C-alpha positions as CSV (number, residue, x, y, z in Angstrom):
1,M,-7.0,11.0,-19.6
2,Q,-4.9,12.5,-16.8
3,P,-2.7,10.1,-14.9
4,V,-3.0,9.6,-11.2
5,K,0.1,11.3,-9.7
6,L,1.1,11.4,-6.0
7,V,4.2,12.6,-4.3
8,L,4.7,11.6,-0.7
9,H,7.4,11.9,1.9
10,F,8.3,8.8,4.0
11,K,10.5,8.9,7.1
12,S,12.1,5.6,6.1
13,K,15.0,4.9,3.9
14,A,14.3,4.5,0.2
15,V,15.4,0.8,0.2
16,T,12.9,0.1,3.1
17,V,10.0,1.6,1.2
18,F,11.1,-0.1,-2.0
19,D,11.4,-3.5,-0.4
20,A,7.9,-3.2,1.2
21,W,6.4,-3.6,-2.3
22,F,7.7,-7.2,-2.3
23,K,7.1,-8.4,1.2
24,P,3.8,-10.4,1.4
25,E,3.3,-9.6,5.1
26,V,3.5,-5.8,4.4
27,V,1.5,-6.0,1.2
28,Q,-1.3,-7.9,3.0
29,L,-1.6,-5.1,5.5
30,C,-1.6,-2.1,3.1
31,L,-1.8,-2.7,-0.6
32,F,-5.4,-2.7,-1.8
33,K,-6.4,-2.9,1.9
34,N,-9.1,-0.7,3.3
35,P,-11.1,-0.7,6.7
36,V,-13.8,-3.1,5.4
37,N,-12.0,-5.7,3.3
38,E,-9.4,-8.4,3.9
39,I,-6.4,-9.4,1.8
40,I,-6.5,-13.2,1.9
41,D,-3.7,-14.2,-0.4
42,V,-0.5,-12.5,-1.8
43,D,1.6,-14.2,-4.4
44,I,4.7,-12.3,-5.6
45,D,7.4,-13.3,-8.0
46,P,9.8,-10.3,-7.6
47,Q,11.7,-10.3,-10.9
48,I,11.3,-8.5,-14.2
49,G,8.6,-10.4,-16.1
50,G,7.5,-11.9,-12.8
51,R,3.8,-11.8,-11.8
52,F,2.0,-10.8,-8.7
53,S,-1.6,-11.5,-7.4
54,I,-3.3,-9.9,-4.4
55,L,-6.6,-11.5,-3.6
56,E,-9.1,-9.4,-1.7
57,R,-12.3,-10.4,0.0
58,N,-14.6,-7.3,0.4
59,E,-17.4,-6.6,2.8
60,K,-19.9,-8.4,0.5
61,K,-17.7,-11.5,0.6
62,E,-16.8,-11.1,-3.1
63,Y,-13.3,-12.1,-4.2
64,I,-11.4,-9.5,-6.2
65,D,-8.0,-10.3,-7.8
66,H,-5.5,-7.5,-8.3
67,F,-2.7,-8.8,-10.6
68,G,-0.1,-7.8,-13.0
69,K,3.5,-8.2,-14.2
70,Y,6.7,-6.5,-13.1
71,L,8.2,-4.5,-16.0
72,V,11.1,-2.7,-14.3
73,I,12.7,-3.4,-11.0
74,T,15.7,-1.2,-10.1
75,R,16.3,-1.4,-6.4
76,P,16.0,0.9,-4.5
77,D,14.6,3.6,-6.7
78,Q,12.3,2.4,-9.5
79,L,9.4,0.0,-9.9
80,I,7.1,-0.3,-12.9
81,F,4.3,-2.8,-13.2
82,S,1.1,-3.5,-15.1
83,L,-2.1,-3.8,-13.1
84,K,-5.4,-5.4,-13.8
85,V,-8.5,-5.5,-11.6
86,P,-11.3,-6.9,-13.8
87,K,-13.9,-6.5,-11.0
88,H,-13.2,-2.7,-10.9
89,F,-12.1,-1.8,-14.4
90,T,-11.5,-3.2,-17.9
91,G,-8.1,-3.3,-19.5
92,E,-4.7,-2.7,-17.9
93,T,-3.1,0.2,-16.2
94,R,0.6,0.9,-15.7
95,V,2.0,1.9,-12.3
96,S,5.3,3.7,-11.9
97,V,7.0,4.2,-8.5
98,R,10.1,6.3,-8.1
99,I,11.7,6.5,-4.7
100,D,14.4,9.1,-4.1
101,E,16.6,9.2,-0.9
102,E,16.6,12.5,0.9
103,P,17.5,13.8,4.3
104,G,15.3,12.3,6.9
105,G,13.7,9.7,4.7
106,C,12.7,9.5,1.0
107,M,10.3,10.9,-1.5
108,L,8.0,8.5,-3.3
109,T,6.5,9.6,-6.7
110,F,3.7,7.4,-7.8
111,T,2.1,7.6,-11.2
112,Q,-0.7,5.4,-12.6
113,T,-1.7,5.8,-16.2
114,G,-4.8,4.4,-17.9
115,M,-7.1,5.2,-15.0
116,E,-9.1,8.3,-14.1
117,P,-7.6,10.0,-10.9
118,G,-11.1,10.3,-9.4
119,K,-11.5,6.5,-9.3
120,T,-8.3,5.6,-7.5
121,Q,-6.3,8.6,-6.1
122,E,-8.0,8.5,-2.7
123,N,-7.6,4.7,-2.4
124,W,-3.8,5.0,-3.2
125,L,-3.5,7.8,-0.6
126,Q,-5.1,5.6,2.1
127,M,-2.8,2.7,1.2
128,F,0.3,4.9,1.4
129,E,-0.7,6.3,4.7
130,Q,-1.1,2.7,6.0
131,L,2.3,1.9,4.6
132,K,3.8,4.9,6.4
133,L,2.3,3.7,9.7
134,L,3.6,0.1,9.2
135,L,7.1,1.3,8.3
136,S,7.3,3.7,11.3
137,A,6.3,1.0,13.8
């Protein structure tokens, strides 16, 4: 199974992009968010071994929990966490985020293993575009 791999440029500092993963008010507006759903609860314990939960309500009024555990947190350049979304897939995936400072912003390298790219790649791209908009505002 091929991993999902995305490389994106942000016009924000690496630390700003990194910290966005841990700010509930930012997560609520972009992570697992799409035009027809609502993120109704975000719970984040930002430490190695800490857990997170992002509760979504979709257009059918179904509740979908996205949750996992932080495995590596090295501010401002590396984040690795497990991810489970039982409503959408069985088992657990692993997400790795690498953020490298560069002139004019930073480069984010995103990798998700344990999931077919066709299932999630487009969703992640939409989420990252929303994050770019939020950070540039």
